[in-house]
C-alpha positions in Angstrom: 10.3 123.1 75.1 12.3 121.5 72.3 16.1 121.7 72.6 18.6 121.8 69.8 20.8 118.8 69.3 23.3 117.7 66.8 22.0 114.1 67.2 19.7 112.9 64.5 16.7 110.9 65.8 17.8 108.0 63.7 21.2 107.9 65.4 19.8 107.7 68.9 19.6 103.9 69.3 23.2 103.4 68.0 24.6 106.1 70.2 22.7 104.9 73.2 24.0 101.3 72.7 27.6 102.7 72.3 27.3 104.7 75.5 25.9 101.8 77.4 28.8 99.6 76.2 31.3 102.2 77.3 29.7 102.5 80.7 29.5 98.7 81.1 33.2 98.4 80.2 34.0 101.0 82.9 31.7 99.2 85.5 33.2 95.8 84.7 35.6 96.1 87.6 32.6 96.2 90.0 30.6 93.2 91.2 27.4 92.4 89.4 25.3 93.6 92.3 26.9 97.0 92.2 26.5 97.3 88.4 22.8 96.4 88.7 22.4 99.0 91.5 24.1 101.6 89.2 21.7 100.9 86.3 18.7 100.8 88.7 19.7 104.3 89.9 20.1 105.6 86.4 16.6 104.2 85.4 15.1 105.8 88.5 16.7 109.1 87.8 15.6 109.3 84.2 12.1 108.0 85.0 11.5 110.6 87.7 9.5 113.6 86.6 11.2 117.0 86.9 8.1 118.7 88.1 6.7 118.3 91.6 3.5 116.2 91.6 0.2 118.0 92.1 -0.7 118.0 95.7 -3.3 115.4 96.7 -6.5 116.4 98.5 -6.3 115.5 102.2 -9.1 113.4 103.6 -11.6 115.5 105.7 -12.5 114.5 109.2 -16.3 113.9 109.5 -17.5 115.9 112.5 -21.2 115.7 113.5 -23.0 119.0 114.0 -23.8 118.1 117.6 -20.2 117.9 118.5 -19.4 121.2 116.8 -22.2 122.9 118.8 -20.9 121.5 122.1 -17.4 122.9 121.5 -14.2 121.2 122.4 -14.3 118.3 124.9 -12.9 119.1 128.4 -9.6 117.6 129.1 -9.5 114.7 131.5 -6.9 114.7 134.2 -4.6 117.4 135.5 -3.6 120.3 133.3 0.0 120.9 132.0 0.5 123.8 134.4 -0.4 121.6 137.4 2.1 118.9 136.3 4.9 121.4 135.4 4.7 123.5 138.6 6.7 121.2 140.8 9.4 120.8 138.2 9.6 124.5 137.5 9.8 125.3 141.3 12.7 122.8 141.7 14.6 124.3 138.8 14.1 127.9 140.1 15.2 126.8 143.6 18.4 125.2 142.2 19.4 128.6 140.6 19.4 131.0 143.5 19.5 134.7 142.6 18.9 134.1 138.9 15.2 134.4 139.2 15.0 136.8 142.1 12.1 139.2 142.5 14.3 142.2 141.8 15.2 142.4 138.1 18.4 144.4 138.5 21.5 143.7 140.6 21.9 145.9 143.6 
């Protein structure tokens, strides 16, 4: 969408040079590395598109038909509930009365 401007296209290079000179004069108190970092950030900002990039297609996992027909592979080793049961029992034992069988206080 075109925007209205009081700047004539022929005046843009001269105005840009004047603005750059004014900014450089203001930045002159900073070390050269900081001035270079400032201009790098300005270039990055103005070269970044405003619209989000189009989403890329994610690679698909190649699964053979035989493995799909067999279903998920059984987990090797103990289940999570088997591993968590002792820890849960110790926590419940440390909090007497909180996890009682009776839901309401007498």
